[in-house]
C-alpha positions in Angstrom: 143.3 96.1 -92.5 146.5 97.7 -91.4 146.6 95.5 -88.1 144.8 92.3 -88.8 146.0 90.6 -85.6 144.6 93.5 -83.4 141.5 93.7 -85.4 141.0 90.0 -85.3 141.6 89.7 -81.5 139.3 92.7 -80.7 136.6 91.2 -82.9 137.2 87.6 -81.5 136.6 88.9 -77.9 133.6 91.1 -78.7 131.8 89.5 -81.5 128.9 88.7 -79.3 127.9 92.4 -79.3 127.2 92.1 -83.1 126.2 88.4 -83.5 124.2 86.1 -81.3 126.2 83.1 -82.2 130.1 83.2 -82.6 131.3 83.5 -86.1 134.8 82.8 -85.3 136.5 80.6 -82.7 140.1 81.6 -83.1 142.2 84.4 -84.3 142.7 82.9 -87.8 138.9 82.5 -88.2 138.3 86.0 -87.0 140.7 87.6 -89.4 139.4 85.5 -92.3 135.9 86.5 -91.4 136.8 90.2 -91.3 138.5 90.0 -94.7 135.4 88.3 -96.2 133.0 91.0 -95.0 135.4 93.7 -96.0 135.7 95.1 -92.5 137.4 98.5 -92.3 140.0 99.7 -89.9 139.8 103.4 -89.5 142.1 105.7 -87.5 139.7 108.4 -86.2 136.0 108.6 -85.2 135.5 111.2 -88.0 136.4 108.5 -90.5 133.9 106.2 -88.9 131.2 108.8 -89.2 132.1 109.5 -92.9 132.2 105.7 -93.7 128.9 104.9 -92.1 127.2 108.0 -93.8 128.6 106.7 -97.1 126.9 103.4 -96.3 123.6 105.2 -95.8 123.5 105.6 -91.9 122.1 109.0 -90.8 124.7 110.1 -88.1 123.7 113.7 -87.9 122.2 113.4 -84.4 124.8 111.0 -83.0 127.9 112.2 -80.9 131.1 110.6 -81.2 130.4 108.6 -78.1 127.1 107.4 -79.7 129.1 106.4 -82.7 131.5 104.2 -80.6 128.5 102.4 -79.2 127.1 101.3 -82.5 127.0 97.5 -82.8 129.3 97.4 -85.9 131.9 99.7 -84.3 134.7 98.2 -82.3 137.3 100.4 -80.5 140.8 99.2 -81.0 143.5 99.4 -78.3 145.7 101.5 -80.6 143.0 104.1 -80.6 141.6 103.2 -84.0 138.2 101.7 -85.0 137.1 98.6 -86.6 133.8 98.8 -88.6 132.1 95.4 -89.4 129.1 95.4 -91.5 126.8 92.4 -90.9 
């Protein structure tokens, strides 16, 4: 991850969208979790689409907005995206 603190903070605040129970209680734990699961920080939605397709997801019928709503996709304040496979 290029910006671990930004990714960690966003994940920490929004982890409930992906997990029923928190997996991290502070920024350090969030960053460690993201590193353990090989979370990806991507710059553009096209990269998110490409990544998800490589992982086996059929994204043909999904708009960019639909992709942004996927549970494993977190929009970052710098305009990038964090993808967390769970």
